[in-house]
LUMGU-338641 format. One line per field, with one value per residue (C-alpha): residue number from 1; x, y, z; residue in one letter. Coordinates in nm, 3 decimals. Example, Ala and Ser with C-alpha at 12.3 -4.5 7.8 and 13.67 -1.06 7.14 Angstrom:
<recs>
volo <- (1; 2)
xx <- (1.230; 1.367)
yy <- (-0.450; -0.106)
zz <- (0.780; 0.714)
kolvo <- (A; S)
</recs>
This chain:
<recs>
volo <- (1; 2; 3; 4; 5; 6; 7; 8; 9; 10; 11; 12; 13; 14; 15; 16; 17; 18; 19; 20; 21; 22; 23; 24; 25; 26; 27; 28; 29; 30; 31; 32; 33; 34; 35; 36; 37; 38; 39; 40; 41; 42; 43; 44; 45; 46; 47; 48; 49; 50; 51; 52; 53; 54; 55; 56; 57; 58; 59; 60; 61; 62; 63; 64; 65; 66; 67; 68; 69; 70; 71; 72; 73; 74; 75; 76; 77; 78; 79; 80; 81; 82; 83; 84; 85; 86; 87; 88; 89; 90; 91; 92; 93; 94; 95; 96; 97; 98; 99; 100; 101; 102; 103; 104; 105; 106; 107; 108; 109; 110; 111; 112; 113; 114; 115; 116; 117; 118; 119; 120; 121; 122; 123; 124; 125; 126; 127; 128; 129; 130; 131; 132; 133; 134; 135; 136; 137; 138; 139; 140; 141; 142; 143; 144; 145; 146; 147; 148; 149; 150; 151; 152; 153; 154; 155; 156; 157; 158; 159; 160; 161; 162; 163; 164; 165; 166; 167; 168; 169; 170; 171; 172; 173; 174; 175; 176; 177; 178; 179; 180; 181; 182; 183; 184; 185; 186; 187; 188; 189; 190; 191; 192; 193; 194; 195; 196; 197; 198; 199; 200; 201; 202; 203; 204; 205; 206; 207; 208; 209; 210; 211; 212; 213; 214; 215; 216; 217; 218; 219; 220; 221; 222; 223; 224; 225; 226; 227; 228; 229; 230; 231; 232; 233; 234; 235; 236; 237; 238; 239; 240; 241; 242; 243; 244; 245; 246; 247; 248; 249; 250; 251; 252; 253; 254; 255; 256; 257; 258; 259; 260; 261; 262; 263; 264; 265; 266; 267; 268; 269; 270; 271; 272; 273; 274; 275; 276; 277; 278; 279; 280; 281; 282; 283; 284; 285; 286; 287; 288; 289; 290; 291; 292; 293; 294; 295; 296; 297; 298; 299; 300; 301; 302; 303; 304; 305; 306; 307; 308; 309; 310; 311; 312; 313; 314; 315; 316; 317; 318; 319; 320; 321; 322; 323; 324; 325; 326; 327; 328; 329; 330; 331; 332; 333; 334; 335; 336; 337; 338; 339; 340; 341; 342; 343; 344; 345; 346; 347; 348; 349; 350; 351; 352; 353; 354; 355; 356; 357; 358; 359; 360; 361; 362; 363; 364; 365; 366; 367; 368; 369; 370; 371; 372; 373; 374; 375; 376; 377; 378; 379; 380; 381; 382; 383; 384; 385; 386; 387; 388; 389; 390; 391; 392; 393; 394; 395; 396; 397; 398; 399; 400; 401; 402; 403; 404; 405; 406; 407; 408; 409; 410; 411; 412; 413; 414; 415; 416; 417; 418; 419; 420; 421; 422; 423; 424; 425; 426; 427)
xx <- (-0.018; 0.122; -0.010; 0.029; -0.016; -0.135; 0.059; 0.057; 0.414; 0.619; 0.987; 0.846; 0.785; 0.492; 0.259; 0.148; 0.420; 0.583; 0.324; 0.294; 0.637; 0.671; 0.372; 0.514; 0.847; 0.703; 0.459; 0.716; 0.904; 0.620; 0.464; 0.543; 0.463; 0.499; 0.426; 0.303; 0.388; 0.154; 0.447; 0.808; 0.990; 1.324; 1.602; 1.564; 1.280; 1.340; 1.263; 1.457; 1.376; 1.135; 1.360; 1.231; 0.965; 0.939; 0.877; 0.809; 0.606; 0.380; 0.413; 0.782; 0.788; 1.208; 1.288; 1.630; 1.503; 1.431; 1.153; 0.945; 0.614; 0.544; 0.538; 0.271; -0.052; -0.317; -0.078; -0.243; -0.603; -0.787; -0.893; -1.190; -1.174; -0.998; -1.269; -1.219; -1.332; -0.966; -0.740; -0.489; -0.721; -0.508; -0.167; -0.388; -0.483; -0.596; -0.271; -0.306; -0.606; -0.471; -0.206; -0.377; -0.613; -0.388; -0.229; -0.489; -0.645; -0.332; -0.187; -0.114; -0.162; -0.418; -0.466; -0.467; -0.471; -0.515; -0.334; -0.625; -0.945; -0.867; -0.720; -0.936; -1.212; -0.982; -0.976; -1.381; -1.429; -1.062; -0.945; -1.006; -1.181; -0.982; -0.793; -0.930; -1.010; -0.864; -0.971; -0.686; -0.803; -0.527; -0.703; -1.057; -1.411; -1.574; -1.233; -1.310; -1.499; -1.841; -1.806; -1.514; -1.751; -2.040; -1.799; -1.704; -2.022; -2.111; -1.809; -1.703; -2.005; -1.783; -1.489; -1.423; -1.265; -1.242; -0.948; -0.915; -0.673; -0.902; -1.209; -1.408; -1.376; -1.451; -1.819; -1.812; -1.777; -2.039; -2.263; -2.256; -2.491; -2.258; -2.357; -2.269; -2.042; -1.767; -1.649; -1.540; -1.217; -1.006; -0.642; -0.411; -0.079; 0.217; 0.531; 0.873; 1.037; 1.331; 1.694; 1.863; 1.771; 1.455; 1.388; 1.595; 1.305; 1.549; 1.599; 1.471; 1.305; 0.950; 0.927; 0.664; 0.707; 0.448; 0.386; 0.408; 0.034; -0.255; -0.417; -0.147; -0.241; 0.188; 0.028; -0.184; 0.178; 0.399; 0.128; 0.132; 0.511; 0.488; 0.304; 0.595; 0.880; 0.910; 0.840; 1.075; 1.362; 1.584; 1.328; 1.315; 1.067; 1.145; 0.923; 1.019; 0.904; 0.845; 0.538; 0.413; 0.367; 0.018; 0.065; 0.408; 0.345; 0.745; 0.720; 0.415; 0.542; 0.885; 0.716; 0.498; 0.815; 0.995; 0.723; 0.668; 1.027; 1.105; 1.413; 1.627; 1.434; 1.131; 1.314; 1.150; 1.408; 1.292; 1.240; 1.439; 1.429; 1.454; 1.244; 1.365; 1.635; 1.506; 1.237; 1.433; 1.644; 1.285; 1.122; 0.763; 0.589; 0.308; 0.045; -0.192; -0.360; -0.702; -0.765; -0.591; -0.596; -0.421; -0.187; 0.181; 0.337; 0.165; 0.276; 0.630; 0.674; 0.563; 0.775; 1.087; 0.948; 0.782; 0.425; 0.254; -0.014; -0.226; -0.549; -0.811; -0.939; -1.169; -0.966; -0.641; -0.572; -0.788; -0.751; -0.354; -0.349; -0.474; -0.531; -0.345; -0.148; 0.086; -0.035; -0.250; -0.581; -0.673; -0.946; -0.880; -0.703; -0.709; -0.325; -0.399; -0.519; -0.174; -0.008; -0.095; -0.071; 0.280; 0.320; 0.229; 0.477; 0.778; 0.754; 0.822; 1.076; 0.982; 0.601; 0.778; 0.961; 0.672; 0.441; 0.727; 0.717; 0.395; 0.391; 0.656; 0.467; 0.137; 0.264; 0.433; 0.025; 0.136; 0.443; 0.455; 0.511; 0.162; -0.007; 0.094; -0.067; -0.410; -0.356; -0.286; -0.592; -0.862; -0.714; -0.698; -1.019; -1.173; -0.984; -1.064; -1.425; -1.434; -1.329; -1.620; -1.863; -1.621; -1.641; -1.973; -2.102; -2.065; -1.730; -1.965; -2.092; -1.830; -1.675; -1.967; -1.853; -1.515; -1.537; -1.904; -2.180; -2.381; -2.736; -2.828; -2.500; -2.553; -2.906; -2.746; -2.476; -2.705; -2.956; -2.646; -2.516; -2.875; -2.881; -2.558; -2.590; -2.950; -2.723; -2.460; -2.788; -2.583; -2.983)
yy <- (-0.037; 0.356; 0.499; 0.893; 1.067; 1.406; 1.582; 1.949; 1.922; 1.645; 1.846; 1.929; 1.681; 1.538; 1.176; 1.244; 1.299; 1.007; 0.744; 0.871; 0.805; 0.476; 0.340; 0.477; 0.309; 0.012; 0.013; 0.070; -0.218; -0.348; -0.035; 0.319; 0.584; 0.885; 1.182; 1.525; 1.773; 2.041; 2.295; 2.268; 2.535; 2.355; 2.206; 1.822; 1.709; 1.667; 1.286; 1.219; 1.078; 0.749; 0.461; 0.473; 0.705; 1.036; 1.368; 1.664; 2.012; 2.242; 2.534; 2.648; 2.846; 2.849; 3.211; 3.148; 2.938; 3.104; 2.903; 3.103; 3.105; 3.343; 3.660; 3.500; 3.731; 3.432; 3.346; 3.627; 3.533; 3.287; 2.942; 2.858; 2.472; 2.411; 2.416; 2.691; 2.432; 2.249; 2.414; 2.505; 2.714; 3.029; 2.856; 2.753; 3.001; 3.112; 2.973; 2.638; 2.560; 2.601; 2.431; 2.125; 2.095; 2.097; 1.838; 1.644; 1.693; 1.564; 1.258; 0.902; 0.705; 0.405; 0.523; 0.900; 0.906; 1.215; 1.279; 1.533; 1.601; 1.971; 1.750; 1.508; 1.744; 1.851; 1.506; 1.489; 1.869; 1.817; 1.483; 1.392; 1.052; 0.756; 0.678; 0.502; 0.830; 0.758; 0.985; 0.875; 1.041; 1.068; 1.216; 1.182; 1.316; 1.388; 1.596; 1.837; 2.181; 2.157; 2.351; 2.050; 1.784; 1.980; 1.948; 1.585; 1.458; 1.612; 1.587; 1.243; 1.097; 1.120; 0.949; 0.548; 0.462; 0.632; 0.433; 0.542; 0.456; 0.300; 0.088; 0.318; 0.623; 0.384; 0.373; 0.747; 0.784; 0.502; 0.709; 1.004; 0.808; 0.830; 0.661; 0.273; 0.348; 0.497; 0.181; 0.301; 0.085; 0.093; 0.082; 0.148; 0.341; 0.122; 0.127; 0.003; -0.215; -0.060; -0.128; -0.183; -0.454; -0.435; -0.264; -0.400; -0.467; -0.387; -0.006; 0.205; 0.455; 0.536; 0.721; 0.921; 1.133; 1.343; 1.758; 1.944; 2.032; 2.018; 1.701; 1.508; 1.520; 1.543; 1.723; 1.385; 1.148; 1.395; 1.417; 1.009; 0.995; 1.211; 0.944; 0.672; 0.854; 0.798; 0.498; 0.363; 0.661; 0.471; 0.519; 0.873; 0.992; 1.110; 1.300; 1.368; 1.663; 1.993; 2.202; 2.418; 2.785; 2.755; 2.589; 2.518; 2.376; 2.328; 2.643; 2.509; 2.173; 2.266; 2.460; 2.165; 1.944; 2.201; 2.234; 1.856; 1.871; 1.595; 1.808; 1.571; 1.277; 1.399; 1.574; 1.686; 1.614; 1.806; 1.685; 1.348; 1.188; 0.900; 0.822; 0.422; 0.457; 0.610; 0.413; 0.128; 0.283; 0.259; -0.062; 0.049; 0.344; 0.589; 0.811; 0.968; 1.154; 1.261; 1.238; 1.011; 0.980; 0.647; 0.663; 0.624; 0.657; 0.363; 0.110; 0.254; 0.181; -0.186; -0.253; -0.193; -0.401; -0.168; -0.243; 0.059; 0.279; 0.433; 0.659; 0.461; 0.704; 0.733; 0.581; 0.435; 0.309; 0.013; -0.111; -0.136; -0.197; -0.562; -0.450; -0.683; -0.867; -0.585; -0.256; -0.154; 0.072; 0.388; 0.656; 0.946; 1.253; 0.984; 1.054; 0.792; 0.498; 0.605; 0.545; 0.225; 0.077; 0.240; 0.077; -0.297; -0.280; -0.081; -0.320; -0.671; -0.648; -1.018; -0.891; -0.607; -0.858; -1.033; -0.768; -0.624; -0.949; -0.964; -0.584; -0.676; -0.980; -0.793; -0.473; -0.703; -0.655; -0.263; -0.345; -0.153; -0.478; -0.582; -0.227; -0.183; -0.529; -0.414; -0.114; -0.308; -0.546; -0.279; -0.084; -0.392; -0.508; -0.205; -0.148; -0.497; -0.432; -0.195; -0.273; -0.551; -0.225; 0.033; -0.197; -0.095; 0.265; 0.608; 0.765; 1.049; 0.799; 0.585; 0.913; 1.063; 1.390; 1.545; 1.731; 1.657; 1.556; 1.219; 1.375; 1.056; 1.050; 1.421; 1.312; 1.064; 1.240; 1.539; 1.297; 1.112; 1.458; 1.564; 1.261; 1.329; 1.642; 1.564; 1.279; 1.505; 1.717; 2.047; 2.095)
zz <- (-0.001; -0.036; 0.320; 0.384; 0.741; 0.754; 1.116; 1.272; 1.306; 1.237; 1.346; 1.706; 2.024; 2.170; 2.205; 1.844; 1.652; 1.872; 1.822; 1.436; 1.365; 1.490; 1.334; 1.025; 1.061; 1.123; 0.824; 0.589; 0.646; 0.413; 0.234; 0.071; 0.353; 0.377; 0.651; 0.547; 0.784; 0.790; 0.933; 0.964; 1.192; 1.205; 0.986; 1.123; 1.329; 1.717; 1.697; 1.398; 1.065; 1.082; 0.830; 0.544; 0.561; 0.381; 0.583; 0.374; 0.451; 0.320; 0.508; 0.612; 0.924; 0.901; 0.887; 0.724; 0.487; 0.081; 0.111; 0.420; 0.415; 0.761; 0.529; 0.280; 0.244; 0.326; 0.646; 0.789; 0.711; 0.899; 0.828; 0.741; 0.630; 1.003; 1.219; 1.509; 1.802; 1.709; 1.970; 1.687; 1.482; 1.575; 1.434; 1.055; 0.820; 0.452; 0.343; 0.517; 0.386; -0.008; 0.099; 0.251; -0.001; -0.285; -0.093; -0.041; -0.377; -0.544; -0.310; -0.473; -0.189; -0.111; 0.271; 0.346; 0.775; 0.938; 1.325; 1.503; 1.470; 1.278; 0.985; 0.967; 0.894; 0.635; 0.490; 0.489; 0.286; 0.081; -0.038; -0.405; -0.495; -0.440; -0.105; 0.241; 0.479; 0.829; 1.125; 1.437; 1.752; 1.958; 2.295; 2.364; 2.254; 2.531; 2.609; 2.316; 2.295; 2.195; 1.950; 1.712; 1.899; 1.634; 1.346; 1.430; 1.440; 1.077; 0.823; 0.997; 0.820; 0.487; 0.598; 0.619; 0.929; 1.296; 1.493; 1.856; 2.140; 2.338; 2.380; 2.586; 2.341; 2.081; 2.244; 2.298; 1.928; 1.805; 2.031; 1.771; 1.529; 1.235; 0.970; 0.932; 0.617; 0.892; 1.065; 1.460; 1.572; 1.885; 1.838; 2.062; 2.022; 1.968; 2.207; 2.151; 2.369; 2.550; 2.426; 2.757; 3.051; 3.265; 3.546; 3.870; 4.144; 4.427; 4.326; 4.510; 4.364; 4.231; 3.892; 3.757; 3.396; 3.204; 3.135; 3.492; 3.464; 3.666; 3.473; 3.566; 3.960; 4.094; 4.351; 4.498; 4.414; 4.635; 4.955; 4.898; 4.899; 5.193; 5.394; 5.324; 5.400; 5.740; 5.729; 5.426; 5.428; 5.145; 4.868; 4.687; 4.411; 4.047; 3.830; 3.465; 3.239; 3.215; 3.177; 2.865; 2.822; 2.974; 3.246; 3.455; 3.774; 3.850; 4.096; 4.301; 4.312; 4.468; 4.688; 4.754; 4.795; 5.019; 5.291; 5.327; 5.430; 5.096; 4.914; 4.805; 4.810; 4.556; 4.271; 3.972; 3.690; 3.412; 3.060; 2.915; 2.596; 2.570; 2.900; 2.895; 3.048; 3.327; 3.320; 3.407; 3.714; 3.932; 4.076; 4.101; 3.866; 3.906; 3.702; 3.922; 3.657; 3.636; 3.322; 3.037; 2.625; 2.662; 2.920; 2.695; 2.974; 3.187; 2.894; 2.872; 3.231; 3.248; 2.916; 3.101; 3.397; 3.663; 3.791; 3.775; 4.059; 3.818; 3.886; 3.745; 3.557; 3.207; 2.935; 2.918; 3.236; 3.301; 2.932; 3.025; 3.372; 3.581; 3.886; 4.130; 3.884; 3.711; 3.895; 4.113; 3.976; 4.218; 4.273; 4.090; 4.355; 4.638; 4.804; 5.095; 4.818; 4.607; 4.912; 5.027; 4.679; 4.709; 5.039; 4.931; 4.661; 4.877; 5.147; 4.962; 4.689; 4.568; 4.480; 4.235; 4.093; 4.008; 3.915; 3.706; 3.490; 3.506; 3.338; 3.081; 2.938; 2.921; 2.767; 2.485; 2.294; 2.259; 2.070; 1.733; 1.480; 1.637; 1.664; 1.272; 1.164; 1.316; 1.118; 0.802; 0.894; 0.847; 0.581; 0.359; 0.483; 0.372; 0.052; -0.053; 0.038; -0.164; -0.486; -0.632; -0.567; -0.773; -1.057; -1.095; -0.915; -1.058; -0.948; -0.802; -0.562; -0.495; -0.237; -0.103; -0.154; -0.258; -0.535; -0.637; -0.345; -0.432; -0.366; -0.133; 0.043; 0.108; 0.297; 0.468; 0.643; 0.720; 0.885; 1.024; 1.144; 1.307; 1.475; 1.635; 1.716; 1.878; 2.111; 2.215; 2.347; 2.096; 1.859)
kolvo <- (M; R; I; S; F; L; L; H; N; G; Y; H; Y; G; G; T; I; R; T; T; F; T; L; A; E; R; L; A; E; R; H; E; V; E; I; V; S; V; F; R; H; R; D; R; P; R; L; G; L; P; S; E; V; T; L; R; H; L; V; D; L; R; E; D; S; Q; D; Y; D; G; D; H; P; D; A; R; L; P; A; R; V; F; P; R; G; D; G; R; W; R; Q; Y; S; A; L; T; D; A; R; I; G; D; H; L; R; G; V; R; A; D; V; V; V; G; T; R; P; G; L; N; V; H; L; A; R; Q; A; G; P; G; P; L; L; V; A; Q; E; H; L; V; L; D; G; H; S; R; R; L; R; R; D; I; A; H; E; Y; A; L; L; D; L; V; T; T; V; T; E; A; D; A; R; A; Y; R; R; L; G; L; P; G; S; V; R; I; E; S; V; P; N; G; V; P; A; P; A; G; P; P; A; D; P; A; A; R; V; V; V; A; A; G; R; L; T; R; V; K; R; F; D; V; L; V; D; A; F; A; E; L; A; G; E; H; P; E; W; S; L; R; I; Y; G; S; G; D; A; A; Q; D; L; R; G; P; L; T; R; Q; I; E; A; R; G; L; A; G; R; V; R; L; M; G; Q; V; H; P; M; E; P; E; W; A; K; G; S; I; A; A; V; T; S; E; R; E; A; F; G; M; A; I; V; E; A; M; R; C; G; L; P; V; V; A; A; D; C; P; H; G; P; R; E; I; V; E; D; G; V; D; G; R; L; V; P; V; G; D; A; G; A; V; A; R; A; L; R; E; L; M; A; D; E; E; L; R; A; R; A; G; R; A; A; R; A; A; A; E; R; F; D; P; A; R; I; A; A; R; H; E; E; L; W; T; G; L; L; D; G; R; R; P; R; R; A; H; A; P; A; A; A; V; R; H; A; R; T; G; R; A; I; D; A; G; Y; A; A; K; A; A; A; G; R; A; L; R; R; L; G; L; R)
</recs>
């Protein structure tokens, strides 16, 4: 197959970029794969270029480049295709509308994959007839703005496949009432096996990682560790990650650590890449988020042989951790429950070793080869199912609406959108 991914900015760093690169590299072992980055702001991608994968861009934001697009007059005009409800809307413009549209109308691919809702709307509105159109959801439907959920309910009716990273989110998408022609499936993110040895259960270190923002609830983890510090003076807690422009809790967390008398015992390590060697320095992982789209940190830790104490927040953790076997699930925001789960593991090295082995075995189901095979299975199945019908169907009816909308498909999309909006209470 020829596969084309559409990505916001493949030259930056983030979970969606990392998982897209991992999947693309694995698929490139058997297929022709490209990643098309809407924006390019630096010469080389921060994560490196996946092997055998072509990376190209549509809008150049490098001020020292001869192809710099920042001064283009259309770059100052607001986007009309990219939906306003997507949080990245202000970064898009009339220029990106045109560049993405030109790309999608001319792309030579069997499968075109969008990687965020705004780009998935571009697929629905601008792609030409032919490719299988796939919308990937890397966050969760319920976490999107009301306005964006309206766009999703309406525009996704023209796509072929929506994939979510958890089954819980797939159920939410199925409740939208999209037409039966849109298949909705959950496919988790792939996480490579670590290159180094697994974690040593004898280590006396709890490891956590994530953005230093409120949703990760590292304050709960610090309070939980404070309850155990006196009982287990040889243990320490390391928190990896940095904040973002809108929110950075390094200052408040530092003050909390000092107020609890944990300076030197709880350390804010900053952002580290790759994280695998850091996970392996601990013997327990902790994820206390109040919300997760999937739980990449959980899987990364488990692949390194760490049992995980995870807050049982919506979506990811319950689909990854088997409570009492390879980790512990605790109520969200409950520092006492986190402390009790940590205490059980901290007090018993053999229990940590046994749970760590179970975690490594369970996490193999997230191996990139298995995840790529699942995507291939879905795509080839849909493509094979489409081909016999295309031999007899008029071209305008094969793709509901890209250049000229088939009347029956238009009515179906409007009806589906109406049902979806009523279900969401938006109409």
